[in-house]
FISE-752220 format. One record per residue: x, y, z of N, C-alpha, C, O, CB in turn; residue in one letter. Coordinates in steps of 0.02 Angstrom, whole numbers, plus 50000, padded with zeros to 5 digits. Atoms other than C-alpha are relative to their C-alpha. Glycine has a CB too. Layout:
<nuzas>
XYZXYZXYZXYZXYZA ...
</nuzas>
This chain:
<nuzas>
500144997750069516655424049619500204994749950499824993149903500395006549985M 499765005350044517685410649534499564993850007499434990249959500734998250014Q 500425005949987516615397249616499335000649963499084995749936499874999250076F 500644999050033515025404949545500064998849924499614996049893499745007150013N 499905001050073515735404849368500054992649983499774990349934500635003649977N 499945007350011516215386649381499324996550004499164992249963500504996950051I 500665003049991514485382049443499555001449940499184997149917499675002750064F 500414998250058513665391549300500194995849939499774993649900500075007549984K 499765003950058514755382549173499754992750003499534989849954500775000249996N 500225006949992514345365449244499254999449987499024994749955500164997450072I 500735000150010512485369449247499835000549926499384997249902499675005850039S 500134999350072512565374949066500134993449962499754991549917500435005649970S 499845006450033513405358749015499474994750013499294990949968500694997550024L 500525004949983512105348249105499365001349960499024996649938499845000350075L 500614998350038510695357649020500074997949927499614995049897499845007650004I 499875001850070511485355248850499974992449990499674989949943500685002749977V 499995007350006511785336748881499304997150006499124992549969500454997050054A 500695002549991510015334048943499595001149937499214996749916499675003550059T 500374998650062509305342348788500224995649943499824993549901500095007349980C 499735004250054510455332348677499704993150002499524990249951500774999550005A 500315006649993509785316148747499245000349992498944995449969500174996950068F 500734999450000507995322348757499735001449931499174999449914499785005450047A 500254998150066507875329148581499784994149956499244994549926500515003949964L 500245005650042507825312248490499354997050026498914995249987500534994649997P 500615002949972506525305848611499415004649989498855002349977500084998650075A 500554995350010505515321648596499765000149928499175001249914500225007050021C 500184999750071505575320948408499664993749975499344993849922500615001449959G 500295006450023505005302648397499284999450020499125000150079500404994050027K 500715000849986503125300048383499844992850019500084988149986499585002149939K 500195006749977502395285248476499494996949952498964999849941499725000350072E 500455003350047501595272848353499434996650037499544993550089500384994849957E 500575003349967499845266648398500074992449996500274989749944499335002349968P 499965007449998499785248348450499434996949960498854999049966499994997550073K 500525003650038498865236648332499634995350046499934992050088500314996249940S 500385004649958497455226948412500214992849987500364990949930499245000849988P 499805007050006497885208748445499444996149967498874996249989500174997050070I 500485004550034497025196748325500164992950023500694990250009500055000749921V 499875006649970496835180148414499784994449953499214994449929499644999450067R 500215006050039496845163848314499484996150040499544995450101500614995549982P 500535003649964495285153748356499684994849955499694995449893499465005050025A 500395005050036494295138448306499295002749992498955004150042500014993150037K 500664997250014492705144648223499554994549972499734990949926500055006049950I 500485005350019491195133248207499375003349972499095007950001499824995650062F 500624997650030489725136448092499424995950026499404989850018500034999649923T 500575003549970488095132148179499614996449946499424999449895499545005150038V 500355004150049487225118148087500464995549961500244990749931499625004349952G 499525004550032488825110748016500164994350047499964994250105500645003849980E 499845005949961489525094348076500465001750058500995004750047500314994649956A 499544999549943490245094648250500544994849992500434989549962499624999050068S 499455004950006491925086048261499834993550033500094988350015500655002850030S 500205006149967491085073648377499514995949958499424990049969499685001550067N 500475003550044489825069348241500344997149939500054993149903499455004749979L 499635002550057491155065948111500534995250026500994997250063500325005849959V 499535005149977492105049748140500414997649940500164996949884499634994050033R 499545002650052493605043548041500264993250021500434992250079500585004949987S 499775006749986494125025448028500494997849945500384999349886499404995050005F 499575002850052495575016847939499654994349965499344990049997500674997650031P 500335005250039494945005847799500464997049949501044998949942499395002849966G 499605003550051495534994547660499554998249941498984996049950500324993550029E 500385001350061494964992547480499904992549990500374988649998500355003049939V 500175006850018494084976347436499615000049935499385005249913499604996550057E 500385000650063493254969947278499264999350015499064995650059500254994049959S 500725000949994491384972047260499804993249972499464989350005499625005749964T 500105006550032491284957447139500694997549980501025000349936499515000449938D 499335002650012492864946947139499964992849976499594988750004500445000550063K 499955006950026493264931347039500724997950002501155001149971499714999549928A 499335002849997494804921047080500054994949943499754989549946500164996750070I 499955004250060495284913446913500574994950007501114996450031500115004449938Q 499505005349998496204896846900499894995449941499354995049912499964996050067S 500055005050054496574883646768499654993850027499724992050085500704998249972F 500335006249980495504868046772500454993949988500284988350006499354999149961R 499495005350010497034858046719500675002850022500765008850027500024997649925V 499344997949981498834858446774500475000549941500334997649888500294995450052G 499514999550054500344863046669500475005950012500495008750066499645000849933G 499514994649997501684875946632499735006249965499515005949908500664997849969K 500234993750029501194894046604500525002549949501105003249965499875005350055I 499554997550052501934900346441499835007149980500225010449945499984995549939I 500204993250016500994916746428499545002650055499074999150076499655000349930E 500424997149947500244928346559499935007649988500295011550019500294998650071R 500084992950015499634945046488499735004050060499835010050064499535000949942P 500324996549944498704949146650500535002950047500994999550068499544995250039A 499574996649952499574961846760499565004150047499025006350027500535004649964T 500414996249953498924970746916499835007049974500265010649951500365000650067P 500234993550022497884985946873499775000349928499505005449906500545004950010G 500205000050071497554980846693499264998849993498984994350024500404994749961R 500705000950014495784982846630499924994649946500304994449897499665006649977K 500125005450048495094967746537499264999749983498845001850022500244993150029V 500695001150022493534963846439499844992650004500294988450004499895002649928N 500205007049998492534947946448500284996249941500194998349883499234999550002K 499715004150053493444934446349500735001549985501054997849947499615001049938G 499294998550010495164942646355500434994550032500244991650083500195006950029D 499555005149974496614930646382500375002650061500685007950059500504997749945V 499654998349939497304931146559500674996250005501174999050027499574998550061L 499405004149997498564916946545499904993849956499344992049940500174997950074A 500025006150041499004901546440500494994950027501024996550052500165001749926K 499565005549983499724884446479500304997149936500034998249881499614994550039L 499705003550057500874874546364499504994949975499334990350013500694996650019D 500535004450024499584865546253500244993649967499824989549948499575003849953P 499765005650042500714852546170499744993350024499474989549983500764999950000D 500235006549974500294837746283499254999249991499004993749978500194999150073D 500735000450005498454841946277499794999249927499294996049913499685006450030F 500145001050071498484842946087500124992749980499724989949943500425004649956K 499865007150014499284825646078499454995550026499234990849992500674997950030L 500545003949971497964818746193499365000849960498994996049949499885002050073K 500604998950040496584826846092500044996349933499554993349912499905007449988R 499915003450064497294819945927499934992450009499624989149967500685001749970D 500065007249987497444802546002499274998150012499044993049987500434997950061D 500715001449987495654803446065499595000549937499104996949927499735004850054S 500354999350063495084809345896500084993849956499604991649925500255006349962Q 499885006150040495884794245810499604994250028499294990549989500754998250000A 500385005449970495104782145933499255000949988498894996049976500134999750075K 500714998750013493424790545910499824998249928499304995149916499845007450014F 500155001450070493524789445720499954992549988499504990249953500545003049955D 500025007350009493924770645728499394997050033499054992850003500634996950029L 500585002749964492584767145859499355001649963498884997649964499985002750072A 500614998050036491294776445755499894995549939499344993249926500045007349979K 500065004450058491674766445599499784993050019499344990149988500674999849961V 500165006749977491604749945693499284999650025498934994750013500484997950056Q 500695000049975489974754745777499505000249943499014996549944499895006050047Y 500474999650056489114759745614499984993549960499464991549936500195005949954L 499995006350036489704743645531499614994650038499234990950008500734997749989R 500345005049959489084733045675499255001249999498864996549999500265000250073A 500714998350002487424742145672499684997649935499124995249935499905007550009K 500265002150065487204738445486499964992449995499484989649968500445002849943D 499995007350003487694720245504499474997150045499154992050028500694997250019I 500515002549954486554718045654499315000049967498914995449979499985004250065L 500654999650033485074723445547499914994249950499354992249934499935006749963A 500045005550047485504709545426500044993250035500004988050003500555000549949K 499965006249962485674696845564500654996349992500674990250000499444995549981G 499365003350013487514693445526500505001050057501094999350050500295002749935L 499554998949944488244698345696499624998750065499025000150071500295007149999I 500325001449936487914693045873499855006650035500195011750026500464995650045A 500194994049964487044705445985500565002450047500655008450055499354998750041R 499474998349953488494705046108500565003949964500845008649992500294993750033A 499484996450037489724710445973499785007149982500185011849983500194996249935D 500274993350014488604724845925500035004550062500235010350058499274999449975Y 499994996149938488434730446106500715002250017500805007850042499704995950057D 499314998249986490324730246125500235005749955500565010449978500464994049991K 499824994750047490554740945969499685006750020499985012050015499804998149929A 500354993949980489254753246031500315003050063500405009150069499254998450013K 499684997649938490064754146203500675003349986500835008550015500094994150049S 499364997050018491764757446127499915006949968500305011649979500384995449952N 500154993650033491004771246021499815005450051500055011150047499434999149948Y 500214995149949490174779846170500595002050044500655007950062499444997150044L 499414998449959491784778746273500485004549962500765009249990500364993550021A 499554995850041492804785946129499725007149993500105011949991500114996949931A 500324993550005491534800046113500135004150063500305010050059499254999349988T 499884996649936491694804446297500735001950008500885007450033499774995650059A 499294998549993493584803446292500205005949956500605010149976500424993849981E 499844994550045493654815146142499745006650028500085011850024499714998649931L 500284993949971492504827746227500445002550057500575008550064499294998850025K 499584998149943493604827446383500675002849976500925007750003500124993950046L 499354997750026495214829246283499945006949968500385011249975500294995049950A 500114993450032494484843746183499895005450053500155011050047499394999749953T 500134995149947493864852246341500655001750037500785007550051499494997350050A 499374998749964495544850146429500475004449960500845008549988500344993450016N 499594995650042496414858046280499765007250005500165011850007499984997549927L 500274993249995495244872946291500155003150068500205009250075499255000049988S 499874997549932495604874246478500725002650008500895005450060499884994550050Y 499324997449996497414878546439500025007649988500545010749995500454996549949T 500054992750010496814896246399499535002750054498955000650057499755001849928V 500394997049946496194906546548499725006749976500105011349958500425000950064L 500334994050026494904919746497499665003950055499465001150106499504998049947L 500354995749953494154934546589499264998449999498964998249945500125007649984A 500715001949998492394929946648499535005949990498955005049972499844996750066P 500414994050009491764947946640500465006049992501065005550004499505000950060F 499614993850004492324965746608500235001950070499825002150117499595005849968D 499754998449933493444970646753500715002449998500975004649947499944994150045G 499314997949992495154974846817500384994750038500124991850086500045006950035I 499585005049965496564963246869500235003150066500595008150066500614997849955V 499824997349935496754966047055500604996550031500954999450072499414999650047S 499445003649971498044952747094500214994349954499794991149922499834997250070K 499725005650038499184940247005500384995650049500824998050085500465002549941V 499715004549950499684924947106500634996549978501044994450020499494994950020H 499435003950024500994916646995500375003849945500095008349913499774993149974V 499594997050053502394921646877499954995849936499714990249937500735000650022D 499985003550064502594916946696500504994250004500984994450043500185004849943N 499575006050004503394899946655500024996150066500524992950083500725002149980F 500065003749937502804892846821499564993949989499054994349954499725004450056T 500435005950002502124875246838499465000750053499615001950112500414993550011N 500564999149954500404876046917499574993750000499574989849952499585006249982V 500465005649994499134863446977499305002349980499155008349977500004997250072K 500704998450015497314862546929499695003550061499815001550118499604993549982A 500374996149949496234875047027500465004250045500235006850096499604995350043N 499554995649962497764884347092499865007349979499835008749919500754998249988E 500164993150017497374903147102500535003149954501135002549967499945004250063P 499554996950048498124912546954499925007650000500405011350008499884997249930I 500144992950007497284929546939499345001750035498874997850034499965002149924V 500624997449971495984939747035499735005449954500105009949934500125002750072N 500344994950041494734949846933499465003250043499074999750075499704996949935I 500534996649964493634963147012499625004549951499875006449899500285004250059Q 500444996250045492194972946937500245007149990500605009850032499295000050026S 499804993150016492434989846855499545005250030499735010950039500035000949925L 500514995149981490844997946919500125002950070500035008950080499334996849997D 499954997549931491204999147105500534996050038500764990850016499324999550035S 499545003549954492374994347247499725000650070499345005250086500725003049995V 500194999849930492084990347429500575002450043501165001750024499764993050024D 499504998149951492994997447578499774997250067499214998650090500095007950004V 500165003149935493024987547741500375003650055500945005750046500184992549999A 499684996649943493384995147911499674997550064499134994450063499945007749995F 500245002149935493134991848096499725006150037500045011350039500564996650041Q 500314994549963491965002648200499794997750070499634991850079499395002849962V 500215001949932491545003048386499254998950005498875000549959500225005350050P 500705001949990489894997348457499525005949995498995005249965499924996650067E 500474994450000489125014648481499865002749931499335005549919500275005550044N 500104997750069489355018748297499594994849961499124996649925500665001249965V 500365005250037488765002048228499284999650023498854997449985500344993250008I 500685000149974487225003548339499545004549959498965002949949499995002050074A 500404995450040486635018248235499824996849933499274997849907500375006649989K 500145003450064486785007848077499494994550011499064993449969500654997149970I 500485005349985485844993548160499295002650003498824999249983500194996550065K 500664997149993484395005148197499745002949934499195005649931499995005350053R 500214997550065484315009848014500185007349989500055010049935499274999249992G 499834992950006484965027448047500615001049956500725006549930500125003050068E 499394999450039486575023847955499875001849927500325004449893500394993650002G 500174998350069485675026147789500025007649989500145009949933499324997349981K 499994992750005485595044747827500705002950009500805008949997499545003050051N 499324997649989487455046047867500345001749934500234998449883500414994850040A 499604997950058488595054947745500684996550005501064997850052500085007849996D 499385003949998490045043247704500455002049942500235002349884499844992349997I 499514998350052491605048247611500634995850010500794993750065500185007650002K 499395004149999493185038647566500585004349975500535007649923499924993649955I 499394996850022494925045947556500524994649989500674990850034500255005450051R 499465004850015496265035547469500655003150026500875008250000500034998449923I 499444996849963497765038747581500605001749955500955006649968500224995550055N 499414998950043499065037547442499865004949943500305006349903500244993549972S 500194995850057498115049147324499785007050020499415010249983499454996649961L 500154993249980497975065447421499385000650042499144995850072499925004249939G 500554998449954496535073847512499314999249968498814999850004500085007050024D 500665000550033495145071247384499604994250029499874988950042500084999249925K 500445005249973493655061447450499484998149948499325001949902499665002450065T 500495002650046492375050847359499404997550039499484994250091500314994249957Y 500605002249963490565047547411499934992550000500114989149953499385003249970P 500115007249992490105030247473499334998950033499025003650058500574996650040A 500645001849969488575021147539500094993650040500494989350023499454999249946R 499965005849957488315008547676499784993749963499294993949925499585001050064A 500175006350033488274990447617499814994550050499264991850046500584997749956K 500145005449954488404977947759500445000850062500925004650062500114993249968E 499605000049940489074975047933499914993450036499404990050029499805005950046F 500045006249961489454960448047499545001150060499495006650086500704997850023D 500444999649942488224956648186500344997450063500054997650117499364996149987T 499635002249942489554949448300500665003850003500995004849953500134992349997E 499394996149990491004959348373500614995549998500584989650015499985003850066A 499375003549997492804954148352500174998850074500185003550113500575004049964D 499895001549929493214945148516500615003650030500655004650090500084992650010P 499394996749974494914953848530499935007550003500115010650053500594998149956Q 500044992750002494524971748478499335002750022499265008750035500155002449930T 500684998049983492664972048520499745005449952499385010049972499985002650072Q 500254995650052492344981148357499654995849947499724989749945500585004249968T 500395003450052491214976948211500285001749931500485007449918499255002050005Y 499764998950068491734974748031499425002849959498884999949956500274993449968R 500504996850043490774986347915500295000749930500895001349921499785006850028A 499804999450070490814987747726499585005349966498965005349972499944993249962V 500354995050041490375002647617500214999149928500734996249913500155007350026V 499875000750072490305003647428500055006949969499675011549985499434995949965T 499924993750037490915017547315500074998549926500354993449907500615004050025M 499905000650072490835019947127500745000849985501085005050013499585005249962D 499294999650017492525017047049500135006549961499825007749909500214993849958R 499844993750036493265034047000500324998649932500704993949925500465004450043P 499715000850066493715036046818500755001750002500975006050039499645004549949E 499274998950007495555035246772500374999450066500875002850078500145006849970N 499685001049936495985029346946500024992550015499514989250016499635003950057L 499915007249988496695012146983499974998650075500445000250111500664997549969S 500085001949931496045005747149500074992450005499694988749974499325002350029L 499865007149995496734988747198499864997750071499885001650119500724998449980L 500135003049934496334976947341500595001350047501175000850028499874992549993E 499494999049949497264980947501500245007150007500605008650054500564995749985G 499794993049994497514999547468499695003050063499105001850078499805004149937M 500244997149938497345009447630499585006249987499725010149942500595001750047S 500464994450007495945022047650499835002950068499995000050120499364997849963T 500314997249940495135033447777499255000749986499055004049938500325006950020T 500734999750008493255031247797499755005550046499845005250107499664993150016V 500244994349962492445047647853499234999650002498905000149951500235006849969I 500725000849991490685045447924499745006150038499945007350095499834993450038V 500304994049970489675061247960499294998250021498864996949979500005006149950D 500665001849973488185057648074499565006150012499065005550048500094996150064F 500404994149989487505075348067499284998949977498815000650013500295006049962T 500675001350025486025070047960499644994850043499024995050049500034997749928N 500315004949956485725055348076499715003550060499155002150081500514994650022V 500254996349942485565067248222499415004349980498945005150019500565004250031F 500544995750022484465078848121499344996349994498814999250003500175003249934A 500605004050006483235064648094499694998450068499104997050073500144993549963K 500235002049933483095061348280499895006050045499635005250101500494995350031T 500074994149958483095079448346499995006349958500355006849908500565000450052S 500034993750035482625096948289500455005250034500475010950011499295002449997N 499594995349962483825105048413500685000949966500924996549930500094997650072K 499334998650026485465113148365500524996750044500464996750106500135007749996I 499465003349963487015103648415500655003549985500835004549926500044992549981L 499364996650008488675112448444500514996650045500324993050092499955007650015I 499505002849954490335107448523499915002650071499775008550080500725001649975P 500104997949931490205107848712500535005150022500415008950068500034993950047S 499464995349983491845117648718499855007149978500225011749995500664997849968T 500184993250022490955132548638499595003650053499515009750049499604999749936A 500444997149950489855135548791500395001750063500834997950084499424995250017V 499654998049939490445145048945499535004050045499015006450024500635004249983F 500354995949950489835153849103500375006550009500995006550009499924996250067A 499684993549991490165172349130500345000450068500064998150118499485005749991A 499634999549938491475176349262499685004950049499775004250109500715002149985E 500284994949956490505191349329499314998150026498985002350057499975006549964D 500655002249975488945181149369500104995150057500634992250064499594996849943E 499945004649943488585170749524500184993049978500024990849923499344999850039P 499775006750017489345153449530499414995449985499474991049942500424997250057I 500575004450009487625145349542499555002149941499024999249931499594999850063D 500404997850057486995154649387499994994549946500504991549931500285006549971S 500075005050053486325143049253500045003049930499984999549880499354996250008K 499964996850066486495155849114500664998249966501194998449997499945007750008Q 499415001950038487695150448978500055004449938499565007349914499974992749980R 499874995450056488485159948834500434996549947500754991449960500355006450026Y 499525001750053489395157748669500275006649973499975011849981499674995649943V 499724994150035490515169748574499774999849928499974995449890500795000150005W 500204999350070489675175148412500545003749961500835008549986499315003649995L 499494996850043490845179848270499655003649942499275000549904500514994849974V 500264996250057490355193748150500424998249939501024999549939500025007850014D 499615002350058490875186747979500335005749961500815004549924499574996049953P 499714994350037491245204247911500595003050038501135003950010499475005449988D 499474996949961492265211948052500434995050036500984996750058499705004750051S 499655005349964492805195348130500105001850074500574999550106500674998549968M 500004998449928492455203048302499484995750035498984993750006499875007650011K 500445004549962491625192948439499555004050047499725009550069500424994950040V 500474997149952490135196748549499704994450040499544989150013499455004249964A 500285005149956489465187148697499254999449988498895004349985500135001850074K 500705001450015487795178848661499734994950050500014989550057499924997549928Q 500325004649952486665170948793499634994549962499314995749911499515003850047A 500345005750030486005153548750499694995750054499894995850112500504995849958V 500325005049956484875140548827500214993249976500094991549918499235000750001T 499735006550021485665123448825499574994350027499204995050075500734999250025V 500375006049981484935106048835500474994450022500914995450063499574997649942G 499635005949979485665088748849500725000149973500865002549918499654993649977K 499305000850020487525085348843500124992749984499934988350022500495002450056L 499865006850021488115069848748500704999749971501055004849966499484997449950S 499345000850032489665062848666500045003849934500585005449911500154992649988D 500014996650065489105071548506499995007650007500035011149956499404997849961D 500024992749990489035089048584499465001950049499234997750088499895003649934G 500524997549955487785099748677499455003149960499575006749911500305005050051I 500574997250035486035104348623499905007350020500005009150078499364995950015E 500174993049987485585122748607499275001049983499065000149926500465004849958V 500724999450009483745126348631499815006949973499305007649939499644998850065L 500144993250024483815145148596500625004350006501095002650042499415003250039S 499464995249995484975159848571500425000649937500695006049924500444998150056G 499624999850062485835155448407499614996449945499154992649959500714996850009I 500355002850058485295150448233500504996649954501104997949955499615005449963Q 499605003550050485925139148096500335005149953500015009749929499584994949961T 499634995550045487265147647992500445005050036500915007750007499535003649956G 499584995349962487965158748130500664996750017500724990650021499645002450064Q 499335002549984489795157148174500165001450073500025006850098500545003149954K 499834999449930490405154248351500714997450012500984993649972499504996250045I 499355002749979492065151248440499874993250032499454992650076500375004950050I 500135006849976492175132548474500514997450049500444991850074499954995349942S 499495002349952493725131448585500385006050026500445011249993500484994949966A 499614994649971494755142248701499595006150017499845011750013500555002049954G 500454994449989493255152948747500215004350060500045010350062499284997550011V 499804996249941494025158348914500565005049985500735009250027500224995350055N 499464995550019495415167348821499765005649954500175009649929500564996149967F 500294995050046494235178148717499695005650041499425004550095499484996749954I 500304994249967493675195648764499485003249954499525002649893500555005250019Q 500534996650038492145205648711500305004949950500725009049967499535003650048E 499774995550052492435214548546500664998349970500905001849925500035006950026G 499345001950026494075205648513499944997449928499454994249910500334994750045Q 499995002350068494535202148333500364993249997500874992350030500365005149953K 499725006850003494905183948288500114998149927499865001449881499534994950034V 499915002850066495485174048139499974992450005500154989450055500685002349968K 500105007350001495125156148089500674996450001501144998349965499604997849939Q 499405004250000496445143248132499974995549939499484992049929500054995950066I 499955004550057496995134247975500374993850022500974994050037500365003449939I 499705006149976497305116448025500274996049941499944995249890499494995850039R 499715004450051498465105547924499754993050010499574990950066500775000150003E 500255006849997497945088047883500434995850048501044996150047500004996849930R 499665004449954498365075648019500145003150067500374999750112500634997649970G 499874996749936498495088648158499355000650039499355003350095500315007049989L 
</nuzas>
């Protein structure tokens, strides 16, 4: 009898304890799981494939450059020209100490004045027959020599002032103020205001397109590395026909209009972005997409030639498998003969990790990654 009571009490305690632990769990509602949204690389059909867009390191050069130097030697006493300064034709770039040149000019002027008087006197006397022909010829020779000497001294004095040959911008200054310089020693570089060149090295397969004349259709943009992500349109100008023996690359030059209120100087580093999408469009009517966007279905025979892409609905951002007919595979991507149209969006990488109806979001890539 006592044993039965003890058993009943223990059973009651177990029931109470079980309910105590079960009640919180029973009262908690299970939250529905949110569908997984997978980050993905999304490619718009008809846009440039990453294989069609090439980037090359470049360097700013002058389109029209003039290396200015004095035609005489001397000591620089004034040099208003500084890198990046805009100048107009005739503006003073630098000056030499003119004192010695003024003395020489004044001395030549005195000699000229005397020689002129002597020559005119001899000429008048010769007409009267009062002077020998030889004396007249000597006076004339002295006069001509004095004339030439004066012209040279006057010119040399003018050469002590270095003037801008055209409207432009000072791209480089070679010497400091109060420096003794020699004749024809580089002083200042002036480049045109209208445009600048950018030089870069490209491999043979890229330069070949330019050689065939297809490069005219390429979209070229320049990014100034020190000035952010903004790009500026450029156009092909020239290229070398011989490869560098060490790098086996070709030097190419493109030209861009000089942006307003932006100082571009020689030697500034750039990135040249060449988009060959239009080049390909001129040579083929087929759609080109990244080869990594195409896949074979796992539930089909291994020898099946059917290929697919993942189409992305731009409204729901859900994917659906789309059959496509593919053509030739090249370094620039793979041709699609049918199945998709320009403007549609597809997954361009990681296609084996995507499932039918899955929701995706575009990967935002940071610059340089």
